[in-house]
mmCIF file of the N, C-alpha and C atoms, coordinates in Angstrom:
data_MODEL
# 
_entry.id   MODEL 
# 
loop_
_atom_site.group_PDB 
_atom_site.id 
_atom_site.type_symbol 
_atom_site.label_atom_id 
_atom_site.label_alt_id 
_atom_site.label_comp_id 
_atom_site.label_asym_id 
_atom_site.label_entity_id 
_atom_site.label_seq_id 
_atom_site.pdbx_PDB_ins_code 
_atom_site.Cartn_x 
_atom_site.Cartn_y 
_atom_site.Cartn_z 
_atom_site.occupancy 
_atom_site.B_iso_or_equiv 
_atom_site.pdbx_formal_charge 
_atom_site.auth_seq_id 
_atom_site.auth_comp_id 
_atom_site.auth_asym_id 
_atom_site.auth_atom_id 
_atom_site.pdbx_PDB_model_num 
ATOM 1   N N  . MET A 1 1  ? 4.003  0.204   -2.206 1.00 0.00 ? 1  MET A N  1 
ATOM 2   C CA . MET A 1 1  ? 3.794  -0.055  -0.795 1.00 0.00 ? 1  MET A CA 1 
ATOM 3   C C  . MET A 1 1  ? 3.430  -1.520  -0.646 1.00 0.00 ? 1  MET A C  1 
ATOM 4   N N  . LEU A 1 2  ? 4.048  -2.175  0.334  1.00 0.00 ? 2  LEU A N  1 
ATOM 5   C CA . LEU A 1 2  ? 3.753  -3.562  0.666  1.00 0.00 ? 2  LEU A CA 1 
ATOM 6   C C  . LEU A 1 2  ? 3.220  -3.613  2.083  1.00 0.00 ? 2  LEU A C  1 
ATOM 7   N N  . LEU A 1 3  ? 2.164  -4.380  2.308  1.00 0.00 ? 3  LEU A N  1 
ATOM 8   C CA . LEU A 1 3  ? 1.675  -4.576  3.656  1.00 0.00 ? 3  LEU A CA 1 
ATOM 9   C C  . LEU A 1 3  ? 1.035  -5.942  3.766  1.00 0.00 ? 3  LEU A C  1 
ATOM 10  N N  . GLY A 1 4  ? 1.019  -6.459  4.972  1.00 0.00 ? 4  GLY A N  1 
ATOM 11  C CA . GLY A 1 4  ? 0.433  -7.767  5.227  1.00 0.00 ? 4  GLY A CA 1 
ATOM 12  C C  . GLY A 1 4  ? 1.148  -8.466  6.354  1.00 0.00 ? 4  GLY A C  1 
ATOM 13  N N  . SER A 1 5  ? 0.962  -9.777  6.454  1.00 0.00 ? 5  SER A N  1 
ATOM 14  C CA . SER A 1 5  ? 1.550  -10.544 7.548  1.00 0.00 ? 5  SER A CA 1 
ATOM 15  C C  . SER A 1 5  ? 2.875  -11.190 7.152  1.00 0.00 ? 5  SER A C  1 
ATOM 16  N N  . TYR A 1 6  ? 3.248  -11.103 5.912  1.00 0.00 ? 6  TYR A N  1 
ATOM 17  C CA . TYR A 1 6  ? 4.480  -11.744 5.423  1.00 0.00 ? 6  TYR A CA 1 
ATOM 18  C C  . TYR A 1 6  ? 5.706  -11.104 6.070  1.00 0.00 ? 6  TYR A C  1 
ATOM 19  N N  . ASN A 1 7  ? 6.592  -11.927 6.673  1.00 0.00 ? 7  ASN A N  1 
ATOM 20  C CA . ASN A 1 7  ? 7.745  -11.432 7.418  1.00 0.00 ? 7  ASN A CA 1 
ATOM 21  C C  . ASN A 1 7  ? 9.074  -11.611 6.691  1.00 0.00 ? 7  ASN A C  1 
ATOM 22  N N  . PHE A 1 8  ? 9.083  -11.985 5.429  1.00 0.00 ? 8  PHE A N  1 
ATOM 23  C CA . PHE A 1 8  ? 10.303 -12.180 4.657  1.00 0.00 ? 8  PHE A CA 1 
ATOM 24  C C  . PHE A 1 8  ? 11.271 -13.125 5.366  1.00 0.00 ? 8  PHE A C  1 
ATOM 25  N N  . SER A 1 9  ? 10.731 -14.230 5.860  1.00 0.00 ? 9  SER A N  1 
ATOM 26  C CA . SER A 1 9  ? 11.534 -15.258 6.514  1.00 0.00 ? 9  SER A CA 1 
ATOM 27  C C  . SER A 1 9  ? 11.358 -16.576 5.752  1.00 0.00 ? 9  SER A C  1 
ATOM 28  N N  . GLU A 1 10 ? 12.210 -17.544 6.061  1.00 0.00 ? 10 GLU A N  1 
ATOM 29  C CA . GLU A 1 10 ? 12.085 -18.841 5.399  1.00 0.00 ? 10 GLU A CA 1 
ATOM 30  C C  . GLU A 1 10 ? 10.755 -19.502 5.750  1.00 0.00 ? 10 GLU A C  1 
ATOM 31  N N  . ASN A 1 11 ? 10.340 -19.421 7.026  1.00 0.00 ? 11 ASN A N  1 
ATOM 32  C CA . ASN A 1 11 ? 9.043  -19.988 7.409  1.00 0.00 ? 11 ASN A CA 1 
ATOM 33  C C  . ASN A 1 11 ? 7.899  -19.333 6.645  1.00 0.00 ? 11 ASN A C  1 
ATOM 34  N N  . ALA A 1 12 ? 7.934  -18.022 6.518  1.00 0.00 ? 12 ALA A N  1 
ATOM 35  C CA . ALA A 1 12 ? 6.881  -17.318 5.788  1.00 0.00 ? 12 ALA A CA 1 
ATOM 36  C C  . ALA A 1 12 ? 6.860  -17.759 4.328  1.00 0.00 ? 12 ALA A C  1 
ATOM 37  N N  . ASP A 1 13 ? 8.037  -17.972 3.784  1.00 0.00 ? 13 ASP A N  1 
ATOM 38  C CA . ASP A 1 13 ? 8.154  -18.338 2.372  1.00 0.00 ? 13 ASP A CA 1 
ATOM 39  C C  . ASP A 1 13 ? 7.741  -19.778 2.107  1.00 0.00 ? 13 ASP A C  1 
ATOM 40  N N  . ARG A 1 14 ? 7.984  -20.671 3.063  1.00 0.00 ? 14 ARG A N  1 
ATOM 41  C CA . ARG A 1 14 ? 7.797  -22.095 2.784  1.00 0.00 ? 14 ARG A CA 1 
ATOM 42  C C  . ARG A 1 14 ? 6.699  -22.778 3.581  1.00 0.00 ? 14 ARG A C  1 
ATOM 43  N N  . SER A 1 15 ? 6.395  -22.290 4.774  1.00 0.00 ? 15 SER A N  1 
ATOM 44  C CA . SER A 1 15 ? 5.512  -23.056 5.659  1.00 0.00 ? 15 SER A CA 1 
ATOM 45  C C  . SER A 1 15 ? 4.214  -22.341 6.029  1.00 0.00 ? 15 SER A C  1 
ATOM 46  N N  . ASN A 1 16 ? 4.286  -21.077 6.327  1.00 0.00 ? 16 ASN A N  1 
ATOM 47  C CA . ASN A 1 16 ? 3.139  -20.350 6.874  1.00 0.00 ? 16 ASN A CA 1 
ATOM 48  C C  . ASN A 1 16 ? 2.169  -19.907 5.790  1.00 0.00 ? 16 ASN A C  1 
ATOM 49  N N  . ASP A 1 17 ? 0.928  -19.709 6.206  1.00 0.00 ? 17 ASP A N  1 
ATOM 50  C CA . ASP A 1 17 ? -0.055 -19.055 5.347  1.00 0.00 ? 17 ASP A CA 1 
ATOM 51  C C  . ASP A 1 17 ? 0.073  -17.554 5.609  1.00 0.00 ? 17 ASP A C  1 
ATOM 52  N N  . GLU A 1 18 ? 0.567  -16.827 4.655  1.00 0.00 ? 18 GLU A N  1 
ATOM 53  C CA . GLU A 1 18 ? 0.823  -15.399 4.800  1.00 0.00 ? 18 GLU A CA 1 
ATOM 54  C C  . GLU A 1 18 ? -0.016 -14.632 3.785  1.00 0.00 ? 18 GLU A C  1 
ATOM 55  N N  . ASN A 1 19 ? -0.170 -13.338 4.024  1.00 0.00 ? 19 ASN A N  1 
ATOM 56  C CA . ASN A 1 19 ? -0.829 -12.490 3.034  1.00 0.00 ? 19 ASN A CA 1 
ATOM 57  C C  . ASN A 1 19 ? 0.051  -11.278 2.788  1.00 0.00 ? 19 ASN A C  1 
ATOM 58  N N  . LEU A 1 20 ? -0.048 -10.773 1.588  1.00 0.00 ? 20 LEU A N  1 
ATOM 59  C CA . LEU A 1 20 ? 0.750  -9.621  1.178  1.00 0.00 ? 20 LEU A CA 1 
ATOM 60  C C  . LEU A 1 20 ? -0.081 -8.825  0.181  1.00 0.00 ? 20 LEU A C  1 
ATOM 61  N N  . LEU A 1 21 ? -0.185 -7.536  0.430  1.00 0.00 ? 21 LEU A N  1 
ATOM 62  C CA . LEU A 1 21 ? -0.917 -6.645  -0.463 1.00 0.00 ? 21 LEU A CA 1 
ATOM 63  C C  . LEU A 1 21 ? 0.069  -5.637  -1.028 1.00 0.00 ? 21 LEU A C  1 
ATOM 64  N N  . ILE A 1 22 ? 0.087  -5.508  -2.328 1.00 0.00 ? 22 ILE A N  1 
ATOM 65  C CA . ILE A 1 22 ? 0.957  -4.539  -3.000 1.00 0.00 ? 22 ILE A CA 1 
ATOM 66  C C  . ILE A 1 22 ? 0.064  -3.421  -3.529 1.00 0.00 ? 22 ILE A C  1 
ATOM 67  N N  . ILE A 1 23 ? 0.317  -2.195  -3.065 1.00 0.00 ? 23 ILE A N  1 
ATOM 68  C CA . ILE A 1 23 ? -0.408 -1.022  -3.560 1.00 0.00 ? 23 ILE A CA 1 
ATOM 69  C C  . ILE A 1 23 ? 0.554  -0.250  -4.445 1.00 0.00 ? 23 ILE A C  1 
ATOM 70  N N  . ASP A 1 24 ? 0.284  -0.235  -5.732 1.00 0.00 ? 24 ASP A N  1 
ATOM 71  C CA . ASP A 1 24 ? 1.204  0.445   -6.647 1.00 0.00 ? 24 ASP A CA 1 
ATOM 72  C C  . ASP A 1 24 ? 0.674  1.785   -7.160 1.00 0.00 ? 24 ASP A C  1 
ATOM 73  N N  . ASP A 1 25 ? -0.450 2.219   -6.610 1.00 0.00 ? 25 ASP A N  1 
ATOM 74  C CA . ASP A 1 25 ? -1.011 3.525   -6.958 1.00 0.00 ? 25 ASP A CA 1 
ATOM 75  C C  . ASP A 1 25 ? -0.559 4.535   -5.900 1.00 0.00 ? 25 ASP A C  1 
ATOM 76  N N  . PRO A 1 26 ? 0.266  5.517   -6.254 1.00 0.00 ? 26 PRO A N  1 
ATOM 77  C CA . PRO A 1 26 ? 0.786  6.467   -5.262 1.00 0.00 ? 26 PRO A CA 1 
ATOM 78  C C  . PRO A 1 26 ? -0.311 7.206   -4.496 1.00 0.00 ? 26 PRO A C  1 
ATOM 79  N N  . GLY A 1 27 ? -1.387 7.567   -5.156 1.00 0.00 ? 27 GLY A N  1 
ATOM 80  C CA . GLY A 1 27 ? -2.479 8.274   -4.492 1.00 0.00 ? 27 GLY A CA 1 
ATOM 81  C C  . GLY A 1 27 ? -3.160 7.405   -3.444 1.00 0.00 ? 27 GLY A C  1 
ATOM 82  N N  . LEU A 1 28 ? -3.411 6.154   -3.775 1.00 0.00 ? 28 LEU A N  1 
ATOM 83  C CA . LEU A 1 28 ? -4.031 5.230   -2.829 1.00 0.00 ? 28 LEU A CA 1 
ATOM 84  C C  . LEU A 1 28 ? -3.078 4.939   -1.669 1.00 0.00 ? 28 LEU A C  1 
ATOM 85  N N  . ALA A 1 29 ? -1.799 4.764   -1.960 1.00 0.00 ? 29 ALA A N  1 
ATOM 86  C CA . ALA A 1 29 ? -0.810 4.523   -0.907 1.00 0.00 ? 29 ALA A CA 1 
ATOM 87  C C  . ALA A 1 29 ? -0.764 5.709   0.059  1.00 0.00 ? 29 ALA A C  1 
ATOM 88  N N  . LYS A 1 30 ? -0.818 6.921   -0.455 1.00 0.00 ? 30 LYS A N  1 
ATOM 89  C CA . LYS A 1 30 ? -0.798 8.107   0.412  1.00 0.00 ? 30 LYS A CA 1 
ATOM 90  C C  . LYS A 1 30 ? -2.033 8.161   1.297  1.00 0.00 ? 30 LYS A C  1 
ATOM 91  N N  . ARG A 1 31 ? -3.195 7.858   0.728  1.00 0.00 ? 31 ARG A N  1 
ATOM 92  C CA . ARG A 1 31 ? -4.425 7.862   1.522  1.00 0.00 ? 31 ARG A CA 1 
ATOM 93  C C  . ARG A 1 31 ? -4.364 6.811   2.623  1.00 0.00 ? 31 ARG A C  1 
ATOM 94  N N  . TYR A 1 32 ? -3.820 5.635   2.295  1.00 0.00 ? 32 TYR A N  1 
ATOM 95  C CA . TYR A 1 32 ? -3.657 4.582   3.302  1.00 0.00 ? 32 TYR A CA 1 
ATOM 96  C C  . TYR A 1 32 ? -2.737 5.064   4.428  1.00 0.00 ? 32 TYR A C  1 
ATOM 97  N N  . LEU A 1 33 ? -1.581 5.619   4.070  1.00 0.00 ? 33 LEU A N  1 
ATOM 98  C CA . LEU A 1 33 ? -0.636 6.090   5.084  1.00 0.00 ? 33 LEU A CA 1 
ATOM 99  C C  . LEU A 1 33 ? -1.214 7.220   5.928  1.00 0.00 ? 33 LEU A C  1 
ATOM 100 N N  . ASP A 1 34 ? -1.922 8.137   5.295  1.00 0.00 ? 34 ASP A N  1 
ATOM 101 C CA . ASP A 1 34 ? -2.550 9.222   6.039  1.00 0.00 ? 34 ASP A CA 1 
ATOM 102 C C  . ASP A 1 34 ? -3.494 8.666   7.105  1.00 0.00 ? 34 ASP A C  1 
ATOM 103 N N  . GLU A 1 35 ? -4.300 7.682   6.740  1.00 0.00 ? 35 GLU A N  1 
ATOM 104 C CA . GLU A 1 35 ? -5.236 7.075   7.690  1.00 0.00 ? 35 GLU A CA 1 
ATOM 105 C C  . GLU A 1 35 ? -4.487 6.292   8.765  1.00 0.00 ? 35 GLU A C  1 
ATOM 106 N N  . PHE A 1 36 ? -3.457 5.572   8.367  1.00 0.00 ? 36 PHE A N  1 
ATOM 107 C CA . PHE A 1 36 ? -2.652 4.828   9.340  1.00 0.00 ? 36 PHE A CA 1 
ATOM 108 C C  . PHE A 1 36 ? -2.085 5.769   10.402 1.00 0.00 ? 36 PHE A C  1 
ATOM 109 N N  . TYR A 1 37 ? -1.475 6.872   9.971  1.00 0.00 ? 37 TYR A N  1 
ATOM 110 C CA . TYR A 1 37 ? -0.888 7.826   10.919 1.00 0.00 ? 37 TYR A CA 1 
ATOM 111 C C  . TYR A 1 37 ? -1.953 8.504   11.775 1.00 0.00 ? 37 TYR A C  1 
ATOM 112 N N  . ARG A 1 38 ? -3.121 8.762   11.210 1.00 0.00 ? 38 ARG A N  1 
ATOM 113 C CA . ARG A 1 38 ? -4.211 9.362   11.976 1.00 0.00 ? 38 ARG A CA 1 
ATOM 114 C C  . ARG A 1 38 ? -4.657 8.426   13.086 1.00 0.00 ? 38 ARG A C  1 
ATOM 115 N N  . VAL A 1 39 ? -4.864 7.155   12.761 1.00 0.00 ? 39 VAL A N  1 
ATOM 116 C CA . VAL A 1 39 ? -5.309 6.173   13.749 1.00 0.00 ? 39 VAL A CA 1 
ATOM 117 C C  . VAL A 1 39 ? -4.227 5.935   14.799 1.00 0.00 ? 39 VAL A C  1 
ATOM 118 N N  . ARG A 1 40 ? -2.977 5.859   14.366 1.00 0.00 ? 40 ARG A N  1 
ATOM 119 C CA . ARG A 1 40 ? -1.875 5.654   15.307 1.00 0.00 ? 40 ARG A CA 1 
ATOM 120 C C  . ARG A 1 40 ? -1.778 6.819   16.302 1.00 0.00 ? 40 ARG A C  1 
ATOM 121 N N  . GLU A 1 41 ? -1.921 8.025   15.809 1.00 0.00 ? 41 GLU A N  1 
ATOM 122 C CA . GLU A 1 41 ? -1.848 9.198   16.684 1.00 0.00 ? 41 GLU A CA 1 
ATOM 123 C C  . GLU A 1 41 ? -3.001 9.203   17.678 1.00 0.00 ? 41 GLU A C  1 
ATOM 124 N N  . ALA A 1 42 ? -4.198 8.830   17.221 1.00 0.00 ? 42 ALA A N  1 
ATOM 125 C CA . ALA A 1 42 ? -5.349 8.764   18.125 1.00 0.00 ? 42 ALA A CA 1 
ATOM 126 C C  . ALA A 1 42 ? -5.119 7.705   19.206 1.00 0.00 ? 42 ALA A C  1 
ATOM 127 N N  . ALA A 1 43 ? -4.523 6.585   18.853 1.00 0.00 ? 43 ALA A N  1 
ATOM 128 C CA . ALA A 1 43 ? -4.230 5.530   19.837 1.00 0.00 ? 43 ALA A CA 1 
ATOM 129 C C  . ALA A 1 43 ? -3.191 5.998   20.844 1.00 0.00 ? 43 ALA A C  1 
ATOM 130 N N  . ARG A 1 44 ? -2.215 6.746   20.397 1.00 0.00 ? 44 ARG A N  1 
ATOM 131 C CA . ARG A 1 44 ? -1.188 7.244   21.316 1.00 0.00 ? 44 ARG A CA 1 
ATOM 132 C C  . ARG A 1 44 ? -1.757 8.227   22.329 1.00 0.00 ? 44 ARG A C  1 
ATOM 133 N N  . ARG A 1 45 ? -2.738 9.006   21.898 1.00 0.00 ? 45 ARG A N  1 
ATOM 134 C CA . ARG A 1 45 ? -3.360 9.987   22.797 1.00 0.00 ? 45 ARG A CA 1 
ATOM 135 C C  . ARG A 1 45 ? -4.281 9.306   23.803 1.00 0.00 ? 45 ARG A C  1 
ATOM 136 N N  . GLY A 1 46 ? -4.726 8.080   23.449 1.00 0.00 ? 46 GLY A N  1 
ATOM 137 C CA . GLY A 1 46 ? -5.587 7.340   24.368 1.00 0.00 ? 46 GLY A CA 1 
ATOM 138 C C  . GLY A 1 46 ? -6.987 7.677   24.189 1.00 0.00 ? 46 GLY A C  1 
# 
């Protein structure tokens, strides 16, 4: 799983200060996604 502000563009690669986090543990990635979807659903409900 990759997440962060990096947009895979030339500016991101050469000019901007970007961040990128690589999560290579499947269990941790699942926990992150579960929380992301939970928060997103709560925001949609208002």
